[in-house]
N, C-alpha and C positions, 0 to 999 in steps of 0.2 A: 597098246603095244608096250612091251617090256624093253626098256633100255637101261643102261648102267646108272643114269641119274635117278630113275625111279627106284631101282633096287637100293641104291645108296640112301635115298630119302626114307624108304620104308624100314631099312635096317637101323638107321639112326633113330627113327621114331620108336621102333621096338625096343632099342637099347635104353632110350630115355624113359619109356614107360616102365621097363624092368627096373631101372634105377629108382623111380618113384614108388613102385610097389615094394621094393626092398627097403626103402626108407620108411614106408608105412609099417611094414612088419617089424622093423627094428624099433620103432617108437612104441608100438604096442608091447613088444617083448620087454623093452626096457622099463616101461611103466609097471609091468607085472613083476619084474625082478626087483625094482626099487621098492615096491609095496611090500614084497615078502621080506626083503632085507630089513626094512625098518619095522615091520610087524613082528618078525620072529627072530631078529638078530639079538645078540646078547649085549654087545657094546656099541653104542651110537658112534663113538669115535672111529672104531674099526670099520663100521658100516660106511661112514663118510669117506674114509681112505679107499675102501674097495670101490665105492661109487666114483670117486675121482679117477682112479686107475681105469675102471671100465669105460668111463666117458672119454678119457683122453686117448685110449687105444682105439675106441670106436670112431672118434673124430679123425684120427690119422687114417683109418681105413676108408672112411667116407670121403675124405679129401682126395685120397689116391684114386678112389673110384670115380669121383667127379672129374679129376684131371684126365684120367684115362678116357672118360666119356667125351670130353671136349677135344682131346687129341685125335679121336677117331673122326 
């Protein structure tokens, strides 16, 4: 039987799974980006600055996603 508590449970389970899949895709993408930046980049200092900016913006987005997930 479908009742609101089951729907809420499955929706929460689906959103949590989506968050974990998104995190996995992000990690794989980030490893690829970092590899190419360090392999084909010209200046290591500029690459480190770009990496710091990329990771700080990404951290802010993932924290907001996590907070939105727990608020739901």
